[in-house]
Structures are given as structure tokens and as C-alpha cells.
C-alpha positions as CSV (number, residue, x, y, z in Angstrom):
1,M,-12.1,-35.3,26.5
2,E,-12.2,-35.2,29.7
3,T,-8.4,-36.6,31.3
4,P,-7.3,-36.7,34.9
5,N,-5.9,-33.7,36.3
6,K,-2.9,-32.8,38.2
7,E,-5.2,-33.0,41.5
8,E,-6.8,-36.0,41.4
9,H,-3.2,-37.3,40.5
10,Q,-1.3,-36.5,42.8
11,E,-4.2,-36.8,45.6
12,N,-4.4,-40.7,44.4
13,L,-0.8,-40.9,45.0
14,E,-1.7,-39.7,48.3
15,F,-2.4,-43.1,50.1
16,E,-1.5,-46.5,49.4
17,N,-4.5,-48.4,48.0
18,R,-5.6,-51.8,49.6
19,I,-7.6,-52.9,46.5
20,N,-6.1,-52.0,43.0
21,L,-8.9,-49.5,40.9
22,T,-6.5,-48.6,38.3
23,E,-8.1,-51.1,35.5
24,L,-11.7,-49.6,36.9
25,Q,-10.4,-46.0,36.8
26,E,-8.3,-46.6,32.9
27,C,-12.4,-48.1,31.7
28,V,-13.5,-45.7,32.8
29,F,-12.3,-42.8,31.5
30,K,-12.0,-45.3,28.0
31,I,-16.0,-45.2,28.7
32,K,-16.7,-41.5,28.7
33,K,-13.6,-40.9,26.0
34,Q,-16.5,-43.1,23.9
35,L,-19.1,-41.1,24.9
36,Q,-18.1,-38.0,24.8
37,K,-17.1,-38.4,21.0
38,V,-21.1,-37.8,20.3
39,I,-22.3,-36.7,24.2
40,V,-21.6,-33.0,24.1
41,G,-22.3,-32.1,28.3
42,Q,-24.5,-34.2,30.5
43,K,-21.0,-34.7,32.4
44,E,-23.2,-35.3,35.5
45,M,-25.5,-37.7,33.4
46,M,-22.7,-39.5,32.2
47,D,-20.7,-40.2,36.0
48,L,-24.4,-41.6,37.4
49,L,-24.7,-43.9,34.7
50,L,-21.3,-45.0,35.4
51,V,-22.2,-45.1,38.8
52,S,-25.4,-46.9,38.4
53,L,-23.1,-49.7,36.1
54,L,-21.0,-50.4,39.2
55,S,-23.6,-50.6,41.8
56,D,-25.3,-53.1,40.0
57,G,-28.0,-50.1,40.5
58,H,-31.3,-48.6,37.6
59,V,-32.1,-45.5,37.0
60,L,-34.5,-42.8,36.0
61,I,-34.3,-40.6,33.4
62,E,-36.2,-37.7,32.9
63,G,-35.8,-34.5,31.0
64,V,-37.7,-32.7,27.9
65,P,-38.1,-34.6,24.6
66,G,-34.6,-33.8,22.4
67,V,-32.2,-33.5,25.3
68,A,-30.2,-36.7,24.3
69,K,-31.9,-39.3,26.9
70,T,-32.0,-41.9,24.8
71,I,-29.2,-41.6,22.5
72,T,-26.9,-41.6,25.8
73,A,-28.6,-44.6,26.6
74,K,-27.9,-46.4,23.9
75,L,-24.2,-44.9,23.3
76,L,-23.4,-46.7,26.7
77,S,-24.9,-49.6,25.5
78,K,-22.0,-50.0,22.6
79,T,-18.9,-49.3,24.9
80,I,-19.5,-52.3,26.7
81,D,-19.5,-55.6,24.8
82,I,-23.3,-56.8,26.2
83,N,-26.9,-57.8,25.1
84,F,-29.3,-54.6,24.7
85,S,-32.8,-53.5,24.1
86,R,-34.9,-50.8,23.4
87,I,-39.2,-51.4,25.3
88,Q,-41.5,-48.3,23.8
89,F,-44.1,-47.7,26.6
90,T,-47.6,-47.5,25.2
91,P,-51.0,-47.4,26.4
92,D,-51.8,-50.8,25.3
93,L,-48.2,-53.0,26.2
94,M,-48.7,-55.8,28.3
95,P,-46.8,-57.7,30.6
96,S,-46.5,-60.6,28.0
97,D,-44.7,-58.2,25.5
98,I,-41.7,-57.4,27.9
99,L,-41.5,-60.6,29.7
100,G,-42.5,-62.8,27.2
101,T,-45.2,-65.9,26.6
102,S,-45.6,-69.5,25.9
103,I,-46.9,-70.3,22.9
104,F,-47.9,-74.2,21.5
105,N,-45.6,-75.8,19.8
106,V,-47.6,-78.6,17.0
107,K,-45.0,-80.4,16.5
108,T,-44.0,-81.5,20.2
109,S,-47.9,-81.0,21.3
110,D,-46.6,-78.5,24.3
111,F,-46.4,-75.1,25.3
112,E,-42.8,-73.2,24.6
113,F,-41.6,-70.6,26.4
114,K,-40.7,-67.1,24.5
115,K,-38.4,-64.4,26.0
116,G,-39.4,-60.9,25.7
117,P,-37.0,-57.9,25.2
118,I,-36.8,-57.7,29.4
119,F,-34.1,-60.9,28.8
120,S,-31.1,-58.6,27.9
121,N,-28.5,-57.3,29.7
122,M,-29.1,-53.5,29.0
123,I,-32.7,-52.2,29.1
124,L,-33.9,-48.9,27.6
125,I,-37.7,-48.8,28.6
126,D,-38.1,-45.1,26.9
127,E,-41.4,-43.6,28.5
128,I,-42.1,-45.6,31.2
129,N,-45.1,-43.7,32.1
130,R,-46.8,-44.2,28.8
131,A,-47.4,-47.8,29.8
132,P,-50.2,-49.1,32.5
133,A,-49.7,-50.0,36.1
134,K,-50.1,-53.9,35.2
135,T,-47.1,-53.6,32.3
136,Q,-45.2,-51.2,35.2
137,A,-45.9,-53.8,38.2
138,A,-44.4,-56.9,35.9
139,L,-41.4,-54.2,35.0
140,F,-40.2,-53.1,38.9
141,E,-40.5,-57.1,39.8
142,V,-38.3,-58.9,37.3
143,M,-36.2,-55.0,38.8
144,E,-36.6,-55.7,41.9
145,E,-35.7,-59.5,42.1
146,K,-34.1,-60.2,39.3
147,Q,-35.3,-63.5,37.6
148,I,-39.4,-63.7,37.0
149,T,-41.7,-66.9,36.5
150,I,-43.2,-68.1,34.2
151,D,-46.1,-70.8,34.6
152,G,-44.2,-72.4,37.8
153,T,-41.0,-72.0,36.0
154,T,-37.9,-69.8,37.1
155,Y,-35.9,-67.3,34.6
156,K,-33.2,-65.7,35.9
157,M,-32.1,-62.8,34.0
158,T,-28.1,-62.5,33.0
159,A,-26.1,-60.6,34.3
160,P,-25.4,-57.8,35.0
161,F,-28.7,-56.3,34.3
162,V,-30.0,-52.5,34.4
163,V,-32.9,-50.8,33.5
164,L,-32.7,-47.4,32.1
165,A,-35.7,-45.8,31.8
166,T,-36.8,-42.5,30.5
167,Q,-39.6,-40.4,31.2
168,N,-40.7,-37.1,30.2
169,P,-42.3,-34.7,33.4
170,I,-43.9,-32.3,30.3
171,E,-46.5,-34.0,28.6
172,Q,-48.4,-35.5,30.6
173,E,-51.6,-36.5,28.5
174,G,-51.5,-40.3,28.1
175,T,-49.7,-40.8,31.6
176,Y,-49.7,-43.1,34.4
177,R,-47.6,-41.4,37.7
178,L,-44.8,-44.0,39.0
179,P,-46.1,-44.8,42.2
180,E,-43.1,-44.0,44.8
181,A,-43.5,-47.7,46.2
182,Q,-42.9,-48.2,42.3
183,L,-40.3,-45.1,42.2
184,D,-37.8,-46.9,45.2
185,R,-36.4,-49.4,42.8
186,F,-34.6,-47.2,40.9
187,L,-31.1,-46.2,42.4
188,F,-31.2,-42.4,40.7
189,K,-33.2,-39.9,39.0
190,I,-30.9,-37.7,36.8
191,N,-33.1,-34.7,35.7
192,V,-31.5,-33.7,32.1
193,E,-31.4,-30.1,31.5
194,Y,-30.6,-28.4,28.5
195,P,-27.2,-27.1,26.8
196,N,-25.8,-24.3,26.9
197,A,-25.0,-21.3,24.2
198,D,-21.7,-23.2,23.8
199,E,-22.9,-26.2,23.9
200,E,-26.0,-25.8,21.6
201,L,-23.2,-24.6,18.7
202,Q,-21.2,-27.4,19.8
203,I,-23.9,-30.2,18.9
204,I,-24.8,-28.5,15.7
205,M,-21.4,-29.2,14.8
206,N,-21.2,-32.4,15.3
207,E,-23.9,-32.8,13.6
208,Q,-22.8,-30.8,11.0
209,S,-19.8,-33.4,10.3
210,L,-21.5,-36.7,10.1
211,E,-22.4,-36.6,7.0
212,N,-23.5,-40.0,5.9
213,T,-22.5,-41.5,9.6
214,T,-24.2,-42.3,12.5
215,K,-23.3,-42.3,15.4
216,L,-23.5,-45.4,17.0
217,S,-20.8,-46.1,14.3
218,K,-18.3,-43.6,16.1
219,I,-18.7,-45.9,19.5
220,E,-15.9,-48.4,20.0
221,T,-17.0,-51.1,22.4
222,V,-14.4,-51.1,25.1
223,I,-15.1,-53.3,28.5
224,S,-16.7,-56.1,28.4
225,G,-20.0,-57.6,30.6
226,E,-17.4,-59.7,32.5
227,K,-15.2,-57.1,33.9
228,I,-18.2,-54.8,34.8
229,L,-19.0,-58.0,37.2
230,E,-14.6,-57.7,38.2
231,F,-15.1,-54.0,38.9
232,R,-18.2,-54.7,41.5
233,N,-17.2,-57.1,43.1
234,L,-14.3,-54.5,44.6
235,V,-16.7,-52.0,44.2
236,N,-18.4,-54.4,47.3
237,Q,-15.0,-54.4,49.3
238,I,-14.3,-50.2,49.0
239,K,-14.3,-49.8,53.0
240,I,-16.3,-47.2,55.0
241,E,-16.2,-46.3,58.7
242,E,-18.7,-46.7,61.6
243,N,-19.2,-42.8,61.7
244,L,-19.9,-42.0,57.8
245,L,-22.7,-45.4,58.4
246,K,-24.3,-43.3,60.9
247,Y,-23.6,-39.9,58.9
248,I,-25.7,-41.0,56.1
249,A,-28.3,-43.0,58.4
250,N,-28.5,-39.4,60.2
251,I,-29.2,-37.8,56.4
252,V,-32.2,-40.4,55.8
253,V,-33.6,-40.2,59.2
254,N,-33.9,-36.1,59.0
255,T,-36.2,-36.2,55.8
256,R,-38.4,-38.1,57.7
257,S,-38.9,-35.4,60.3
258,N,-38.5,-32.3,58.2
259,S,-41.7,-30.4,58.1
260,F,-40.3,-29.2,55.1
261,L,-41.6,-33.3,53.3
262,Y,-44.8,-35.3,53.5
263,L,-42.7,-38.3,52.9
264,G,-39.1,-38.8,53.7
265,A,-37.4,-42.2,52.8
266,S,-37.1,-45.6,53.2
267,P,-33.8,-48.1,54.9
268,R,-33.7,-48.1,50.7
269,A,-32.6,-45.3,50.5
270,S,-29.6,-45.6,53.0
271,I,-28.3,-48.7,51.4
272,A,-28.3,-46.9,47.6
273,I,-26.4,-44.0,49.3
274,L,-23.9,-46.2,50.7
275,G,-23.2,-48.3,47.3
276,A,-22.9,-45.1,45.6
277,S,-20.9,-43.7,47.5
278,K,-18.7,-46.8,47.5
279,A,-18.9,-46.4,43.3
280,F,-17.9,-42.8,43.4
281,A,-14.9,-43.6,45.9
282,A,-13.6,-45.9,43.1
283,I,-14.0,-43.9,40.5
284,K,-11.9,-42.0,42.4
285,G,-9.4,-44.8,42.2
286,R,-10.0,-44.1,46.6
287,D,-10.6,-47.7,48.4
288,F,-12.5,-45.8,51.2
289,V,-15.3,-43.4,51.5
290,T,-15.4,-39.9,52.7
291,P,-18.3,-37.1,53.4
292,E,-17.9,-36.0,49.9
293,D,-18.4,-39.0,48.2
294,I,-21.6,-39.6,50.6
295,K,-23.0,-35.9,48.9
296,K,-22.1,-37.1,45.6
297,A,-24.6,-39.5,46.4
298,T,-27.4,-38.8,48.0
299,I,-29.6,-35.9,46.3
300,P,-29.3,-38.2,42.9
301,V,-30.6,-41.4,45.7
302,L,-32.8,-39.5,47.7
303,M,-34.5,-36.6,44.8
304,H,-37.5,-39.4,43.9
305,R,-38.2,-40.8,46.9
306,V,-39.7,-37.6,48.9
307,I,-42.5,-36.0,48.3
308,V,-42.7,-32.5,48.8
309,T,-45.8,-30.7,51.0
310,P,-48.1,-28.9,49.2
311,E,-47.3,-26.1,50.8
312,R,-43.7,-25.9,50.2
313,E,-43.6,-27.4,46.2
314,M,-46.5,-24.2,45.9
315,E,-44.2,-21.7,47.2
316,G,-41.6,-23.6,45.2
317,L,-39.6,-25.2,46.7
318,T,-37.9,-29.0,45.2
319,S,-36.7,-32.0,46.6
320,K,-34.0,-31.6,45.2
321,Q,-33.6,-28.2,47.1
322,I,-34.3,-29.8,50.5
323,I,-32.2,-32.4,50.8
324,A,-29.1,-29.9,50.1
325,Q,-30.3,-28.2,53.6
326,I,-30.8,-31.1,55.2
327,I,-27.1,-32.3,54.6
328,E,-25.9,-29.0,55.3
329,A,-27.7,-29.1,58.8
330,V,-26.9,-32.9,59.5
331,E,-23.3,-32.2,61.0
332,I,-19.9,-33.8,58.9
333,P,-18.2,-36.5,60.9
334,R,-14.5,-35.8,61.6
């Protein structure tokens, strides 16, 4: 079980917040405690999922099959008193299968709109790259606008509205690669790695101890959806100095002029780093952003928004490594 360490506690006592973040910290701790009943390791994935929840962002989770991508999303939804739906993307999936469709009612002699599974608070999209472009485009529209228009009528999504999408980076047969413009809609891309030997043993031991129970039955609901919206409001009030705004801008602009990158990040990336760094600060109990918060947010925000040049890619360089180099090269404001 994760507990706040002494250094963090002392850090939080060194200043007086103008915003009371105690309840937010406590709820984040409770959610993590519930997830850790089942999930072994994967600390970074948990942190980034919570930050995305607090900063109103969608997440793309990439990893090989069996590394707890789907189960983590389901467990997270169980800790919050919200509606959850799961959509398995397949090559024959149509936009109406996600959004809903109008059905003729014989009794009223009129068409009635039957809402699709997208009308939920947390939506898990399994294998997002398996559906054709038409279906992907319908999903990304509702992710961006948080509403859909069917037969001239607009239907708004109920907040909080979060999409967690998974994809398998290995098996590419029968898949449709997400275009850069659509990838840009995701706040974070989380790469889920294999567990180490100790974690693997713990996973097996946990499975053995389940006996006749299920993983979901171990998870308790610890927070309401309304409380998440309150916390988002607090996160928006987190202070950030102008020199740190320039720091974010310098990092993003550097991705556009970097010779190792074919495509740099858009202004949407700058806004995403701003929102995520505020959420990182809030989780630490601070009502102001530090350069460390920005550094933490930058790699998962930018990793899927830039494209490495073919030459550098052949040399084995990844977008994560190049972004890390850019962060080191940009001067930290004092």
C-alpha cells in the first residue's frame, strides 16, 4: 500500500495554500489504495490516469496483450460512482454502433433516438485501431466536442466524460493506424511495460488468492462523479507563473525546429502540458506549478504528438528519448 512519505508531508507543510487540496489528496490516495489491491506495479499508469481524470483529458494506453490495460480501466471506473461502458472495436463496427441510431416507433409513428454506449461517463475503447476510419472519426468528434448531433438534434455528454482507449503495438494485421490529427485528441499516451520478476510473482500470488472471487469484487467505490468535477475546478485554479508558461512554450516550439523530428507538437500540446502540470501539482498538495510538474507532464503529453524522422528512427531513436533531450536542453526558469 502506498503512503505519503515524510519528505512529501514536510514539503506540503512549508507553505500555506490558498486552495484547500487536502480532500483531493485523500481521494487520490484512496483510489490508488483500491487499485493496488489488484494491480501490481504500474505506478506511472495509475498516476497518469488520475491526472487525466483531474484535468479532463482522454488517454491512449498502449501495450502488448495481458499487461492489465483493460482491467486497470475497469477497476478505476469501479472506484468512482459513475456510469461505465466498454466498446470492443472491430473492423465491421459502424458509427451508429457507438453513437446510437433512430428507430421507428410504430405506436407513435415517429422516430426515437436510442443512445449508444458512448453515452456514459467513462468509456473503455478496446483495440481502438481495429475499427475503420469512419468509426474512429465519429468517436474523436464526440471526444473533442463532448456532444453529438443526430437528425438535427444535439445530445450532450454527461460530465465527467472520459475515454480510455487501448491498442496493441505488435499485432498490426487488420488494424487502421490512428492519424496524427486524431492522436492529438488524447491528453496522454501511456506505454505499459512488462512487470519485473518480483511483480510477476506477486501477480501470480494475487491470482491464486482470488479463489472464487473476482478482481472487481475487491474494489470499493470511494468517490462520486460530482466530487471529480469539484476537484477539476480546484485544479483549474492552480497558479502558474509567467516564466513557467514561457518554459512550456519553449519546449513545444523546440519540437518544431528539432532536426530529429519530422513533425513537431501543436499549440494543443502546450495547453495539455499546462493542464496536466496543474493536476500533478494538486496531487502533491501544492496550489502552484513547479518546473518538475511540467517535466513530469511533458513526455506523456508529447510522445504521441511528434514524429521521428525516418533516419533517426532507423538508428533506434524514439520520440520519448528526443523529447527528454529537448527538456534537458531548454533552460529551466529560476
